[in-house]
N, C-alpha and C positions, 0 to 999 in steps of 0.2 A: 632224748633216748631214755627209756624207762627201765631197761634191763642191763645188768652188768655181767650176765652170763656170756662167756665167749661164744661167738657165732661161727658157723661152718657152712660153706656152700661148696657142693661137689657137682661137677659136670662130667659125666662118664659117657663117652660117645664113640661112635665110628664116624669116618668121613670117607667119601669115595676116593679110591686109590689115586686117581688122576689129579686130585686136589691136595694130596698129603704134603707135598714139598712146600707149596706156598702156604698152606694152612699152618704148618708148624712154624714157619718163619713169622707169619702174622701173629700167631698166638704168643710167641716168645718176645717179639719186638714191640708189639702194639697192644694187643688185647689184655694180657695180664698186667703189664706195667701201667696201663691206663687205669686199672682198678686199684692196684696196690699203691701207686705213687700219686694218683689223682683224686681218690675218694676218701673222705674222712672216715676213720674207723677201720679200714682194711689194713692188716699188718703183715700178712705173709701170703704168697701165692706159690704153689708148687705144681709141677707137671710130672706125669709118670706114663710109661708105655707098658702095656700088659705083655708078659711073656708066658702066662698061664691063665686061660680064661679070657673073658672079654666082656664088653667092648674094649677096643685097643687103647684109647686115650682117656686119661684121668686127669682132671684139673681140680685142685683143692685150694680153696680160699679160706683164710681165717680172719675173723673180725673181732674187734674189742668187745662187742656185745651183739646179741641177736637183733637189737633194734637197728643196727647199721644196715641189715638186709632188707629193711622196709623203710629206710630213710629217704628223704626227698632227693639228695644228690645221686643216690644209686638208682632210684626210679627214673629220674630225669635222664641219666645216661642210657637206660634201657629204652626210653621213649624216643631217643634220638640216635639211632645206630648210624655209625659212619659207613662210608661206601664199602670198605673191606668187610666189616661185620655183615652187611647186607649180602655180600658175596658168599661168605662161608656159612653163617649161622643156619640158613635154611637147608643146608646139605648135611647137617648132623643127622646120624642114623642110629636107631636103637638106643636112644639117649635115656640114661637114668640120672636122676638128680637127688641130692639131699640138700634141704634148706633147714638147718637144725641148730640146736644149742649143744655145746660140748659139756656134758654133765659129769664126765669122769676122765681123768688124764693121769698118766704116770710117765716119768722120764722127760728129759729136756733136749735130747739129741735128735738129729735127723738121720734116718736109716737110708742105706743105699737101695734096699729092697723093702717092699711093703706087701702086706696082705690086707685086702678089703673084704669084710664079711658083712653083707647086708642082712639085717634082722627085722622080722616082723614081730611086734610085741603082742602077747595075748592080752586082750582087754581085761583090766582088773588086776593084772600082775606086773604092771609097768614098774611100780616102786620096788618090788622084790627083785626084779631083774636088774634094775639100776644099782641097787645096793650090792648085789652079788658081784656084778661086773666091777664096781668101784673098789669094794673092800677085799674081794678074793681073787677074781680073775686077773685084773691088771697087775697086782703085785706078783702073782704067780708068773705071769709072762715076763715081767721085768727081772725076775730071778734067773731066767734062762740065759745061757751063754749067747752073747751077741745081740740080744734084744735090747734096743736102746730107747724105745718109746712105745706107748700104746694108749689109745683113747677111744672113748665111746660117745656118740652123739645121737640125740633124739630129735625127731621132727618137731619143728616149731610152726604153729598154725599161721602166724602173721608173716613169717619169712616165706613159707610156702606160697601164700597168696601173692606176695610180691614177685616170687620166682616165676609164677605163671602169668602175671599181668602183662599185657601189651607184648606178648611174645609171638613171633611168627610161626613157631611150631606148636601144634596142639597135641602131639603124640608123646611128649616127654612123660616119663613116669617118675613119681616122687617116691623115694625110699622112706620107710618108716623110721629106721634106726640103722646106724652103721658102726662097726667096730673096725679099727685100723691098727695094725701091728707093724712096727718098723724094726728092721734088723740090719746088721752089718753085711751078712751074706745070705744067699738063698739056703745054704746048708743050716745056718742058724735059724732061719725062719722055719724051715722044714722040721727041725727038731722041736720047735715050740708049738707047731700046729696041733698036736694031739690035745693040747689044752682047749682047743676050739672045736672039739668034736660036737656034733649037733646033739648027741644024747645029753651032754652036760648042759648045753644051752636050753634045750627043750625042757629039762627038769626045772629050769628057773623061769620059764614062761616066754621063751623066744623060739622062733622057727625061721627057716630061710625065707628071705624076701626077694632074693635073686641069687644066682650062683656066685660063690666067692671067686676072687681072682688074685693073682700076684703081679706085681709091677716092679720095674726098675725106675728109680728117680733119675730124671734127665734135666730138670730146670727148677731153680728156686729164686724167688725175689723177695727181699725183706724191705719193710719200711725203714728208711734210714733214721738214725737217732735224731730226735728233734724235729722230724718232718711234720708231725701232727700240729706242732705249734705254728708252723709257717703256712698252714692251709686254711 
């Protein structure tokens, strides 16, 4: 692994209603634990259900580095889907993904509600946007009542290539950059949202890459202490 920048993989999707019950059980009991507990470098997985905007289901994986997202253990898992993955994965609909590096982060807690804001960067202004988000926007967000974390991630070319490799769906769309804000309550999140007005973001070189959405956290799995040393 050549990068120490934390990595991020987002899978944001719909699933047919008749599959939802079994899909959620599979995702929580098998799919996400298989990655967090079984793959070197994966450290946290979280799931969210949308209550404003969509698609409905959001899965967020964090890794120790972006290199984890194109490592051989991860690619091998994708090349050898188990029967349940083969049952559900082809039925993902309207799927948006991010395969990215986390370039700015503030706060250490996990919020009960989150806002996800997909951003398309203006070519030539990526550095200015990153600096503004990291030095001004994220500290502003963390100063608001009930906001416990905020972070910004940008598309990583090698991670994107692995996300698309050997995949049964060819219609997934890769997001350019994402901003995520975590808060204690929806009221706290709503009070902070004016800081994310598109006029402010456009002035720094960003525009919408997909409609923003809000979610409730429903599931989290962490890598247990010392687990990396045993793998």
